[in-house]
N, C-alpha and C positions, 0 to 999 in steps of 0.2 A: 757624184756631184757633177752638175752640168757646168760647162764653160761657155755660157751664152750671155750676151749683152743685148738689151733692148733699149734703144734710144727713142724716147717719146719727144718728138719735135712739135711743139705747139706755138712757138713764137712766130709772129708775123714780121719779124725784123730780118731783112736780108743779110745784114752784117753778121748777125748771130748764126744764120744758116751757113754762110761761107766760112766764117772764121772759127766756128766751133763744131756745129752739128755735122756738116758734110765732111770737113777736114778730119775730124776725129773718127767718124764712122768709117770712112774710106780707109784710113790708115790702120784702124783696128783690124780690119779684114786683111788688107794687103800685107801687113807686117805680122799677121797671125798673133796679135795680142789676145784675141778671143777666137775660139773655135767657130762659134756661130754669132753672127751680128744681124740684128733686125732693127730697121729704122721705121718708126711709125709716125706718119704725118697726121696731125689732129688739129682741129680748130683753125686759127688764122694762117697757120703754115700751109694749109691746103690751098687757100686762096692765093697766097704769095706764089706758090709753086705753079699754079695754073696760069698765072699771068707773066711769068719771067722765063725767057728762053735760056738765059745763062744758068739759072738753077735747074731747068729741065735737062740741059746738056750735062751738067755735073751729076744730076740724079741718074742719068743713063750710065755714066762711068761707075757710080756706086753699085748699080744693079749688075753691070758686067763684071765687077770684081767679086760678085757672089754674095752681096748683102741682100737679105730678104727685105723688101720694101712693101709696107702695107699703108693704106690710106683709109681714114675713117669715112665711111659712106654717109653717116648721119650729117657730118660736117659738110661734105661735098654736096649733098642734097640741099642743105640750107643755103649754100652759096650758089647753087645752080651750076656746078662745074663737074659733076660726076663724069659725064661723057668726055669732057676735055681731058681729064686725068686718065681715064680708061684708054683713050686714044694714044696716050704716051706709053701704054703697055704696063701701067701700074695696077696692082691688085687693090681694088677699092671694095671694102667690106665693112660691115658693122663691127666695131672694135671693142665695145664695152665688155663682152664676155671674154674674148681672147686676152685683152689687157688685164682683166682681173686674174686670169690664169697665170699670166706672167708674174704678177705681183705675189701670188700665192706659191709660186714655184721657187726654186733656189737660183734662178737666173738673176743677174744684176740689172736694175732698171735705172736709167738716167732720164730725168725730165727737164726739158729746156723750153 
């Protein structure tokens, strides 16, 4: 059995990002609530992240803590922000197939 958490962050609401998604994801890794933690930015969350330096700095802390961070390339292409998020050192890739694999596996998935 795997002890992996995948958090799918799709909300374009900054308060949701700060008060739930980022806080829980970071603490889940730092406090070892899960062995592996993955944060997937998808949809409106990608646009929010690209335009907000506070969220970008927080995301850097999340990455440095050892959380795997993935960003949906289809979404960033639609918003015209792929290069912006790649410059932040984020892994931008097509997420349909990988996310389907997460759902089919025994990892836990939270969607926000």
